[in-house]
N, C-alpha and C positions, 0 to 999 in steps of 0.2 A: 750933633752938638750947632750954639747956634757962635761960637767960635770958630771954626774949625776954615782954617782958608780954601777955597775954590783952584787950588796952586798946581796940580794934573800936569804936567810938563806935557807939549802938545808932542814931544816927539826928540830922539837922545840927544842925548849934545857929544860933542865932536871935542873931546877926547873924551869918550863914555867914564866915571869914575874910577874906580879903581879897587878891586875887593881887594886887595892887602895891603896899600898902604891909606888907603880910605873909607870903605865902610866897615870892614871888618876889626880896626877901634870903634866904630858908633855901634854897632852890637857889641860887641866885648861890652863898652859905658851901662849902654841902654838895655839889652837883650838878653846877654844869658845868666842878670840876677836870677831870674821867674822862672826860663828856658834851658837848663842844662840839666842833667840827670838828677839834682837833689833839690831842683828848685822846687815853686809854687806851679809851672807849671810840668812837670817831665817825660810832658807824653808832647809837648813840641819841643824839640833841643834846635837849639839856633845856637850850638857850638865851632862848626865848622862849614866851608862853603858850599857844599854838600845838601846839608841837611834843611838853611836858607834856601835853594834855589830850589828843591823838592818843594818848596811851601812858597817861594814867589809873590803868588797872589795873589792869596790869602793874606798875605803880609802886605801889600800896595795896597789891598780891601780896603783893611784892617790901619794899614800907618796916614793913607791919606782921607778915610772914616775920623780920624782925631782917637782912634780905638786904644789906639796901641804909640807906644808906650801908654797906662794907664792914668787918663788924668787928673783923677781922685785915688789917694789911698798908693799912689805906685810910687816905686821905689826911686824912678829918674826924675831929675829934673826938666822942663820943656826944651821941647824938643830944637826950639830956636836952629840954624844953619844948617844941622844934621837931617831935616824934617827934609827938605830941599836937592841935600845930595843922596837921601834916603829911597827919594821918590824920581830922583834923574838916574840913577843907578838901576832904578829896579822897570823903569821905562823900560830903558836897553836893553832888555830883558835880563839880569841879576851874571852879566859876566861874572870869568874866574881868571881876569885880571887882573 
C-alpha cells in the first residue's frame, strides 16, 4: 500500500503499553465490530486478551501492512495514534498488563 508508513518500532518501549488501560479500549473501538461472534469475521475473535494474544503475530502483520482495519469499506476511522500504540504493544509481545 502506497500510504502505509514504515513505522514498526525497533524495540519495546518502557513501560510497555497497558492491555487493560490502553490497548483493550482500542481493540474494542476498532476491531471487535467485525471480530466478535456475530461480526463479519467470527472465526477471528478479538474480544479478550487471550484471543488477541493468540493471534498477535498475524495482527502485527496485518496492522503493519495497513490491511487492518480495512482501509476501504471498513467501519473504523483512520488509525492515527492508535496505530503506534498497537504496534508498540505487539512488539512488546502483547503483554497482559
